[in-house]
C-alpha positions as CSV (number, residue, x, y, z in Angstrom):
1,M,36.3,151.4,-95.0
2,V,32.7,151.6,-93.6
3,S,31.3,148.1,-92.6
4,N,27.8,147.2,-92.3
5,Q,27.9,147.2,-88.5
6,R,25.7,149.4,-86.4
7,L,27.2,151.5,-83.6
8,V,24.5,151.9,-81.1
9,I,24.6,154.6,-78.4
10,T,22.7,154.1,-75.2
11,N,22.4,155.9,-71.8
12,A,22.1,152.8,-69.6
13,F,22.6,149.1,-69.5
14,S,19.7,146.9,-69.4
15,I,19.5,143.1,-69.6
16,S,16.4,143.2,-71.7
17,M,18.7,144.5,-74.6
18,F,19.3,140.6,-75.2
19,K,16.9,138.1,-76.2
20,F,19.1,135.2,-74.5
21,P,20.6,137.0,-71.4
22,N,21.5,133.6,-70.0
23,S,23.8,132.6,-72.5
24,L,25.9,135.7,-72.4
25,T,28.5,137.3,-70.5
26,V,29.0,141.2,-71.0
27,T,32.2,143.1,-70.3
28,F,32.3,146.8,-69.9
29,R,35.3,148.8,-71.3
30,R,35.8,152.2,-70.5
31,I,36.9,154.2,-73.8
32,T,37.7,157.8,-74.7
33,P,35.9,160.2,-76.8
34,E,38.6,159.6,-79.5
35,E,38.1,156.0,-79.5
36,A,34.3,156.2,-79.6
37,R,34.7,158.6,-82.7
38,Q,37.1,155.9,-84.1
39,L,34.3,153.2,-83.7
40,A,31.7,155.6,-85.2
41,T,33.7,156.0,-88.4
42,Q,34.0,152.2,-88.9
43,A,30.5,151.5,-88.4
44,G,27.9,151.8,-91.4
45,E,25.1,153.3,-89.3
46,V,25.2,155.0,-85.8
47,I,21.9,154.9,-83.9
48,S,21.1,156.6,-80.5
49,Y,18.6,155.3,-77.8
50,V,19.2,158.6,-75.9
51,R,16.0,160.5,-75.0
52,H,17.3,163.5,-73.7
53,Q,17.7,166.4,-76.0
54,S,20.7,168.2,-74.4
55,T,22.6,165.0,-73.8
56,T,22.0,164.2,-77.4
57,E,23.5,167.4,-78.4
58,V,26.6,166.5,-76.4
59,L,26.9,163.4,-78.1
60,K,26.7,164.9,-81.4
61,R,29.8,166.8,-80.3
62,I,31.7,163.7,-79.2
63,F,30.9,161.2,-82.0
64,Q,30.9,164.1,-84.8
65,V,28.0,162.7,-86.5
66,N,24.2,163.7,-86.7
67,I,22.5,161.9,-83.8
68,N,18.6,162.3,-83.1
69,V,16.7,161.7,-80.0
70,N,15.2,158.3,-79.8
71,A,12.8,156.9,-77.3
72,G,12.7,153.5,-78.7
73,V,13.7,150.3,-77.1
74,Y,17.1,148.7,-78.2
75,E,17.5,145.2,-79.1
76,Y,20.7,143.8,-79.6
77,A,21.7,142.5,-83.2
78,E,24.8,140.4,-83.8
79,G,27.8,142.5,-84.6
80,D,26.3,145.8,-83.0
81,I,28.9,148.1,-81.3
82,I,27.3,149.0,-78.1
83,I,28.5,152.4,-76.7
84,M,27.0,153.2,-73.2
85,A,27.3,157.2,-72.5
86,T,26.6,158.1,-68.8
87,L,26.8,161.3,-66.9
88,T,29.2,161.4,-64.2
89,S,26.5,163.3,-62.1
90,P,22.6,162.4,-62.4
91,A,20.9,165.6,-64.0
92,R,17.4,164.3,-64.0
93,G,15.0,166.8,-65.3
94,M,17.8,169.6,-65.9
95,E,19.1,170.7,-69.0
96,V,23.0,169.7,-69.4
97,E,25.3,171.9,-71.4
98,N,28.7,170.7,-71.1
99,P,28.4,167.7,-68.6
100,D,31.0,165.0,-68.1
101,I,30.3,162.0,-69.9
102,I,31.9,158.6,-69.3
103,L,31.9,156.3,-72.4
104,Y,31.9,152.3,-72.1
105,Q,31.8,150.0,-75.0
106,I,29.6,147.0,-73.8
107,I,30.9,143.8,-75.2
108,P,28.6,141.0,-75.1
109,Q,30.2,137.3,-75.7
110,H,28.1,134.1,-76.0
111,L,28.9,131.4,-73.6
112,E,30.3,128.1,-75.0
């Protein structure tokens, strides 16, 4: 069953993703590509905020969905599933063909 949740892929974490970061605690949970694909199949929409074309191509293979390069700024919406995809070694300015990517689910929780 597909939900109305968004799965959002980022290549980094930024506190500016959240309107009220002082009222949150954030957990990072390392996940496998299989877990990432499962989350993508459960989401109603998959949006990437990854700006690098070759990294986006690798993410398409991992998630098995159409992902476009996106230079926008992500702002968290309640219910979003956030996946951070980072390279195991930086490759600034270089094309990446088959990089090792580490995936984390970013789980924000409101402080009571």
